[in-house]
Structure formats: structure tokens, C-alpha cells
C-alpha positions in Angstrom: -21.3 -43.4 157.5 -22.6 -39.9 157.1 -21.9 -37.7 154.1 -18.4 -36.3 154.1 -19.2 -32.7 155.1 -17.9 -30.7 158.0 -15.5 -31.6 160.7 -16.0 -34.7 162.9 -13.3 -36.6 164.7 -14.7 -40.0 163.9 -14.7 -39.3 160.2 -11.0 -40.0 160.0 -11.5 -43.5 161.2 -14.6 -44.1 159.1 -13.1 -42.6 156.0 -9.8 -44.5 156.3 -11.8 -47.7 156.8 -14.0 -47.0 153.8 -11.1 -46.0 151.5 -9.0 -49.1 152.4 -11.8 -51.6 152.1 -11.0 -53.9 149.1 -14.3 -53.5 147.2 -14.6 -49.8 147.9 -11.1 -49.1 146.8 -11.5 -51.1 143.6 -14.8 -49.3 142.8 -13.3 -45.9 143.4 -10.2 -46.6 141.4 -12.2 -48.0 138.5 -14.6 -45.0 138.4 -11.9 -42.3 138.5 -12.0 -42.2 134.7 -15.1 -43.2 132.7 -18.3 -43.7 134.6 -19.3 -47.4 134.9 -22.4 -49.4 135.8 -22.7 -51.7 138.8 -22.9 -54.7 136.5 -19.6 -53.7 134.7 -17.9 -53.0 138.0 -19.1 -56.4 139.4 -18.0 -58.3 136.3 -14.6 -56.7 135.7 -13.6 -56.4 139.4 -14.9 -59.8 140.4 -17.1 -58.3 143.1 -20.4 -60.2 143.7 -23.3 -58.0 142.4 -25.1 -57.7 145.7 -21.8 -56.6 147.5 -21.1 -54.2 144.6 -24.5 -52.5 145.0 -24.0 -52.3 148.8 -20.6 -50.7 148.4 -21.8 -48.3 145.7 -24.7 -47.2 147.9 -22.3 -46.7 150.8 -19.9 -44.7 148.7 -22.7 -42.6 147.3 -24.1 -41.9 150.7 -20.6 -41.0 151.9 -20.2 -38.5 149.1 -17.3 -40.3 147.5 -19.2 -41.6 144.4 -22.1 -40.2 142.4 -24.4 -41.2 139.6 -23.2 -39.3 136.6 -25.8 -40.6 134.2 -28.9 -42.8 133.9 -28.9 -44.8 130.7 -31.5 -46.8 128.9 -30.3 -50.2 127.7 -31.3 -51.9 124.4 -33.6 -54.1 126.6 -35.3 -51.0 127.9 -33.8 -51.2 131.4 -32.5 -48.1 133.1 -28.9 -48.4 134.5 -26.9 -45.9 136.6 -23.4 -45.0 135.6 -21.2 -44.1 138.6 -18.1 -41.9 138.8 -15.7 -41.2 141.7 -15.8 -37.7 143.3 -12.3 -38.5 144.7 -9.3 -37.1 142.9 -6.7 -38.0 145.6 -6.9 -39.4 149.1 -4.3 -39.6 151.8 -4.4 -41.3 155.2 -1.7 -40.1 157.6 -0.7 -41.5 161.0 1.0 -38.9 163.1 1.8 -38.6 166.7 -1.5 -39.1 168.6 -3.7 -38.7 165.5 -5.0 -40.1 162.3 -5.7 -37.6 159.4 -7.7 -38.4 156.3 -7.5 -35.9 153.5 -9.5 -36.2 150.3 -9.1 -34.0 147.3 -12.3 -34.0 145.3 -12.8 -33.6 141.6 -14.6 -30.3 142.1 -11.4 -28.8 143.7 -12.5 -28.9 147.3 -10.6 -30.7 150.0 -12.1 -32.7 152.9 -9.9 -33.0 156.1 -10.8 -35.2 159.0 -8.8 -35.8 162.2 -9.0 -38.3 165.0 -6.9 -37.5 168.0 -6.1 -39.7 171.0 -5.4 -38.2 174.4 -2.1 -39.7 175.3 -2.0 -38.2 178.8 -3.8 -41.3 180.1 -0.6 -43.2 179.3 1.7 -40.8 181.1 0.1 -40.6 184.4 1.1 -43.2 187.0 -1.6 -44.9 188.9 -1.3 -45.0 192.6 -2.1 -48.4 194.1 
């Protein structure tokens, strides 16, 4: 999934799929407050560590999560602390369309629409 910038009809489907994915949703909800490490997210949310890193990378590349801080552990290892960019998210199914709206913590709003041409269902085929 590409970064969430600009208008693209497929983003509504991609965004709704990402927001409603179990692991992605857990990670976003857990990082809406204090930033957390992948290890902490994995351990507390019962997400396998490899899956946790995959979802974190996907959420970061999608613009929904960011690395707030890089910390040095007592053992001398660097860890990233992640925080959600999402403040609120809504997915709306309306007549002929799906709309995904995301309010970001920086005050911006991202809107994505996916429309289906329903005319193909109203024309009668001649046989």
C-alpha cells in the first residue's frame, strides 16, 4: 500500500482493509498514547514478533504510524518506539461507494472514496 497522500479511488479499499486488520488495529490502538517498541507490542498484544514487525513496516509505509524515538537499551541495542499518526478513523458504506476518512494527529484529514458504477446492474441485456 502506498503512502496515504492524495486522492486515489483504491485507497478506500486498501485503507479500510488495513484499519480493520486485527494486528494493525491492535498496534494502532496501542500506540495512540505512549510510543511503544515492537517487542512491547508483540508481547502485550500477543502478536508474533515477525508479524508485528511486518505490520509495523506496513503501517509506517502507509503513513499511519511513525518512529517517534530511537532508544538505546541497557544492553546497548537500539530500539524504535512507534506512535500512531491516526487520531480518528471512519469507514462509511454509502450508496455505491465506500469512504475512508482518517483524522491525523497533526490536524490534517485524509479522505478516500471508492465508487462503483451501478449502471451495469440497471441495463437489461438483450439475448
